[in-house]
C-alpha positions in Angstrom: 17.5 0.1 5.4 20.6 -2.2 5.0 22.1 -0.2 2.5 22.3 2.7 5.0 25.8 3.3 6.6 26.4 2.6 10.4 25.5 4.1 12.9 22.3 5.5 11.1 21.2 2.1 10.2 21.5 1.0 13.9 19.3 4.0 15.0 16.8 3.2 12.4 16.6 -0.2 13.6 16.2 1.1 17.3 13.4 3.5 16.3 11.5 0.8 14.5 11.8 -1.6 17.3 10.4 1.2 19.7 7.2 1.3 17.5 8.0 4.1 14.9 7.0 3.7 11.3 9.7 5.1 8.8 8.5 6.5 5.5 10.5 8.3 2.9 9.7 9.5 -0.7 11.7 8.0 -3.4 13.3 9.7 -6.5 11.8 8.1 -9.5 14.7 8.4 -12.1 16.1 6.8 -15.1 19.9 7.1 -15.7 19.8 9.9 -13.1 17.2 11.7 -14.6 13.6 12.5 -13.5 11.2 10.3 -15.6 8.9 12.3 -17.7 5.3 11.1 -18.0 3.2 13.3 -20.3 0.0 14.7 -18.3 1.2 12.4 -15.4 2.6 12.1 -12.2 4.6 9.3 -10.6 4.3 9.0 -6.7 7.0 6.7 -5.2 7.1 6.0 -1.7 8.5 3.4 0.7 7.6 2.6 4.2 9.1 0.2 6.8 7.5 -1.0 10.4 8.4 -3.8 12.9 6.0 -6.2 14.4 7.4 -7.9 17.7 6.1 -11.1 18.9 5.0 -12.4 15.2 6.1 -15.1 12.7 6.5 -14.6 9.0 4.0 -17.4 8.6 1.4 -15.2 10.5 2.3 -12.0 8.7 1.8 -13.7 5.3 -1.2 -15.4 6.4 -2.8 -11.7 7.2 -1.7 -10.3 3.8 -3.3 -13.3 1.8 -6.5 -12.9 3.8 -8.0 -10.8 1.0 -11.8 -11.7 1.9 -11.0 -10.0 5.0 -8.9 -6.9 4.0 -12.2 -4.8 3.9 -11.9 -5.3 7.8 -8.4 -5.1 8.5 -7.7 -1.8 6.2 -11.1 0.1 6.7 -11.9 2.6 6.0 -9.2 2.9 3.2 -10.5 -0.4 1.7 -14.5 -0.6 1.8 -14.6 -3.9 -0.1 -12.4 -6.9 -0.7 -12.6 -10.4 -2.4 -10.3 -13.0 -3.5 -11.1 -13.6 -7.4 -8.8 -16.4 -8.2 -6.0 -18.3 -6.7 -3.2 -20.4 -8.5 -0.6 -21.6 -6.2 1.3 -18.3 -5.3 -0.5 -16.1 -7.6 -3.7 -14.2 -6.6 -6.2 -12.2 -8.5 -8.3 -10.0 -6.1 -10.7 -7.1 -5.9 -10.6 -4.2 -3.6 -12.8 -1.2 -3.5 -10.9 2.0 -2.3 -12.4 5.0 -0.5 -10.9 8.3 0.5 -12.8 11.2 2.3 -10.0 13.6 2.4 -9.2 16.3 1.1 -12.2 15.2 -1.1 -14.4 12.0 -1.5 -12.9 9.6 -4.1 -13.6 5.8 -4.5 -12.3 3.1 -7.0 -13.1 -0.3 -8.1 -9.7 -2.0 -8.7 -8.6 -5.5 -9.6 -4.8 -6.6 -8.8 -2.5 -9.5 -9.9 -0.4 -10.4 -6.7 2.4 -12.7 -6.7 4.4 -14.1 -3.8 8.0 -15.6 -3.7 9.4 -17.0 -0.8 13.3 -16.4 -0.8 14.0 -18.6 2.3 12.8 -19.7 5.6 12.8 -15.9 6.9 12.3 -13.7 3.7 9.3 -13.2 1.5 8.5 -10.7 -1.3 5.4 -9.7 -3.2 4.3 -7.9 -6.0 1.0 -6.4 -6.5 0.2 -4.8 -10.1 -3.1 -3.2 -10.9 -4.9 -4.9 -13.6 -8.1 -2.7 -13.6 -8.8 0.8 -11.9 -12.3 2.7 -12.3 -13.4 5.6 -10.4 -16.9 5.6 -8.9 -19.2 8.4 -10.1 -20.5 8.8 -6.7 -17.8 7.8 -4.1 -20.1 7.9 -1.2 -21.9 5.1 -3.0 -20.4 1.6 -2.9 -22.6 0.4 -5.7 -22.2 3.6 -7.9 -21.9 3.5 -11.5 -18.2 3.6 -12.8 -16.6 6.3 -14.8 -15.2 4.8 -18.1 -11.7 3.3 -17.6 -9.1 6.0 -18.0 -11.7 8.8 -17.3 -12.8 10.5 -14.0 -10.7 12.9 -12.2 -7.4 11.4 -12.7 -6.5 10.7 -9.0 -5.4 7.2 -9.6 -4.4 5.6 -13.1 -2.0 3.0 -12.0 -0.9 1.1 -8.7 2.0 -1.1 -7.9 2.8 -2.4 -4.3 5.9 -4.3 -3.3 6.1 -5.9 0.1 9.5 -7.3 1.7 9.2 -9.4 4.9 11.8 -10.5 7.1 11.5 -12.4 10.3 14.2 -11.6 12.8 14.9 -10.0 16.2 11.7 -11.7 17.8 9.5 -10.4 15.0 8.9 -9.5 11.7 10.1 -6.2 9.6 7.7 -5.2 6.9 8.8 -2.8 4.1 6.2 -1.7 1.3 7.2 0.3 -1.6 4.3 2.0 -3.5 4.4 3.5 -6.9 1.3 4.9 -8.4 0.4 7.1 -11.4 -2.2 10.0 -11.4 -3.1 12.9 -13.8 -0.5 16.0 -14.0 -1.2 19.0 -11.8 -1.9 22.3 -13.8 1.2 24.5 -13.0 -0.8 27.3 -11.9 -2.2 25.2 -8.8 1.1 23.1 -8.3 2.2 25.2 -5.4 -0.9 24.4 -3.4 -1.8 20.8 -4.5 1.6 19.2 -4.7 2.2 19.3 -1.0 -1.3 18.1 -0.4 -0.5 15.0 -2.7 2.7 14.3 -0.8 0.6 14.4 2.3 -2.1 12.0 1.3 0.4 9.7 -0.3 2.6 9.6 2.9 -0.7 9.1 5.2 -2.0 6.2 2.8 1.3 4.1 3.2 1.3 4.9 6.9 -2.3 3.7 7.5 -1.3 0.5 5.4 1.7 -0.3 7.9 -0.4 0.8 11.0 -3.1 -1.4 10.0 -1.0 -4.4 9.2 0.8 -4.2 12.5 -2.5 -3.7 14.4 -4.1 -6.7 13.0 -1.0 -8.8 13.6 -0.5 -7.6 17.3 -4.4 -8.1 17.9 -5.2 -11.2 16.0 -8.2 -12.1 18.5 -10.1 -8.8 17.8 -9.8 -9.7 14.1 -11.3 -12.7 14.9 -14.0 -11.5 16.7 -14.9 -9.2 14.2 -15.1 -11.8 11.7 -17.5 -13.9 13.6 
């Protein structure tokens, strides 16, 4: 946002403070040219939201509460667990689930590292270490396809969070970069818009769920008891 010229930057800040979530698709390029991925597609999106009346510490605590991500981010996250922690580095397990446009579920593991820039800025990087598609997505305990097999909807995923406390709340920006199987050219006219819609909605769900949990912490605590 801060790279935008005025008055566009101020308009965006005003919209965020009124509750709007801003999402855009990024151009994934190298030296000004699209990055070619044989048989694959890169999906690159950034979203920003503002949460009034909360602190950076409360936002950080929510994001690092991995044992309860399945509550905070359901139904997109069906299971969650903290596997290991060493200082500001976390190893976590998440089971993703989507039922539209078709049912699909993945067991995933991520390495997440947090860096505190100063008293009002924190960044994090979450990089997938393992992604396995479930053979029967409606069953949480379903057997997995071998790594790298399945339908190819998700092969790799990295999420980058940037948190800033100011204006009486916290601005949250999340950048998501994922890799999937390519779409055959004959189907691209139909499938590509669908992929963009699902990618955008997934990022919006992530931001809305985070904001909802931060603004209603008592409701989350009641659920956990």
